[in-house]
N, C-alpha and C positions, 0 to 999 in steps of 0.2 A: 303753564299758558303760553300756545306762540300771540305776538304778537303784532298788531298790523294796526295800520290809518283805519278800517273798520271795527275792530278789537271793540267791542263790549267789556266792560266793565263794572259792569254792575251785582254780578256774581261776588268779583269781589269782595266789593265796596261791601252786599249786603252779609255775606258772610263775618268781616267781619268788625262788620255793629250784636253778629249776631256774637261775636268771642265778647265783644264790651257789654253787652243786656246780659251773661251769659261771671263773668268777671265782677261787675256793678253788685248781682245777687249775691257772690258769697264773701261778698267781703271784701273783692280783689280792685285791684284800678290796675286797667291798661297805659299806660303812659305813648300817647300822641308823641309825645319829640320826639320823644324817642326812638320809633317806629319808623324806620329806611323802609325803602325797595327796591332792588336789584336788578335791572333788565339781564340778564344770558343773553349776549348772539356772538357770530364766528365773527369773526374779521371780512369774510365774504355778504357777512348778511345787511345788502342792502333797502333794506323795507324801516316804513318810522320808526323813529325810534321812540320812545315816549321822555319824554323827560319831569315828568308832573303828576302826581295825579290828587283829585282830591276827594279827601277821605273821613268822619268822621267830627269832619268841621274847618277842617284844616287842609294845607297843603305841605304835599308831602314830599321832598324834589328825590327822582334817583339816584342813586350814589352809586359812584360803580370799583364800588366793595364793601365786605359789610361782612360785621365777623358776629358767627353766631356760638354759642358752645366755645370760646377763645379758637374757634376756628375762620381765620379769614378768606372770602368767599370774590372774589374780582369775576368782571363785567366778561372776562372770556376766557377764563377757569382755566385759564393757565397756573397757577397756585403757588404763582410768582411772587406776591408781597408775604402770601404761611412762608413762605420759604427762605424766603432774604429775614424776617422776622425770627424762625427757630437758627438761623445761623446768627445770626447776630446778639441773640442769646448765648447761644452755643459759647462764640471765641468769648462771649463779655464772661462767660462764666471758665473760661478755659486759662484768660487771663487772671482772672481774678482769684484758680485754684496756681497756676504756679509763680504766683508771689507768697506763696504760704507749701511751696512744692515741698523748702528744705525740711518741714514738719514731718509734711504725711507722709511720711517712708512706703511704710506699708503699701505693697499695693494691691492688696484688696479690700482695703479702706477705699483706697482712690477710685477703684473699680463700684465702688457702690457709689461712691459721690456723683462717678461719670452716672451710672445707671442710672440715679434720683434726678438728677439735672439736665444732662443733654440726649438721654437715647428716651426716656422717658417722655420729649418731645421729638423726636424724632421718631416712634413708633403710632404718634396721637394722630386717630385721624386719617393712620397711611396710605386706607385703599383707596383716600381721594387722587394718591400719587396712579393708580393708575394709568397707563398707556401715554401716561407722559413723555417727553424729550428725555432722552440724556442730559441739556444741558442743562434744564429743573433736579436729576434726583444727582446730578457729578457734585453738585455741590454739596448735597446732605450728605452725600458719600465721603466726600471731605472732608467737615467735619466729623467724620467716622475717624477720619486715620489720625485726624489731630488727638480726639481726642487717648486714641488708640495711643497714638507716641507718651501724652501723658502718664497714660497707666503704667506700660514699660518705662515710663522713662527718661527718651531716648532724643538723642540730644547732637551736636553739632553734626557729622559728618556725616554721623550714624542716621539724619533723616531724610538721606537721600538714596536709601535701601527699599528695600520691594517690602513694603507696606502687606500684601498680601500672608504667610507668614504668619506675621506679626498679629491681623484679624482670627486666622482656624487654629492661631494659640491660644486666645484669647478668647474663641470661639462666636463672633461678633462675625453675625450676616452681612454681604453687601446688601442696598439698601432695596431692590431693586429683585435680592432674595429674600426682604424682610416685607417687600410691597404682598410677594406673591405667598407667603406662609399665611398672611393673614386673611387674604381671601380664600388660599385651603384650609385655613380654624373658622373660617366662616360659615363656608361649603359643608366642611364634614363636618358641624353644628345642627346646620340647618336638615343636612338628610337623616342623625342621630340624632335626630330634636325627643321621642317620646313622649314627649308629656311633659317631659321636665323645664319647659322653657326652658333652656340653653341660647337659646336664636328665640328674634325679634318673628315673632309672628309675619308683616307684611314682605322678611326674605322669604322664610317658610314654605308660604303661599308659591312663592315663582318658583321656589326650584322641588323637582321627580322623578327619582329615574326610572324610566322603560324598564318595559320588558326586553328580555334578552331576544337576538336577531338572529338565524343561523349561516344570515347572508352576509353578513356584517364584521370583517377581521380589525379586531380593535388593536390589531398589532399595529395597522396603519392611520397615521399620523395624522389625516382625513379624522376619522374611524374612530381617538381617543379616547375622545369623553363625550364619545354614543351614547354612551345609558346614561345620563345626564342630560334631562328633558329642562333646560333655562329660558326663560323668558328675554329675548334678544332683541334687539334692533338694531338699524341699518342705518349711519348716515349716505344724505343725498350723494357727499361730494367723492367718498372714495369705496365709500357701500362693503365698510368694513361692520363685521358683526362682534361685537359683545358681550364679555360675560352673562351683565347681571345690567339692568336698567335702574336698579337702585345699590343702591352702597353704603358703607358705615364710613 
């Protein structure tokens, strides 16, 4: 919902009231005290910003960040709080694993610990990191590099060697390619859904295959993805087209 001084929030309030009545009729309770509102805007947005809303008999303040399904969203969509939390948890786990590193000698066991405690957090909802600046994703890459050094027990002067050969040895994709792989995997599932319910319906509806055009050369960079008919949206600042209007 795009907000300004004349925005009418009656539709939002009515929707929440319907949810509350449905919850009550199904012996559920909507906890109003834990309800939070996030107003998303860019730094260039100069319009009126809401500070609170009166919903369901309570005054709910607009938060700078909220957590949904364990993922932290901030009002600028920089994902900085989520990435900082992942890095803090990851480095904390590496410190704890370093204390027992002498007892955990098996490399396969170390890899399982890293996968279950660190990489699963890095890959969680990583499609939301699409188009983030390298300054944000590099934090996650440094965490993966540190995890690779723990698995291979790289210490001392060897820590200053290039990490790329070690990542290739462990079959660890860099962060930017992990994000691309997730997006490609979701796209593949949407295209090859075939009533198997392998992809969410709201994403399947956004993608459809186009009919082949003999006048388009798919070898050209600008026509490389022309066989996909995706829903695009364009920003007002740089006229950049993004692949998905909805992502996981």
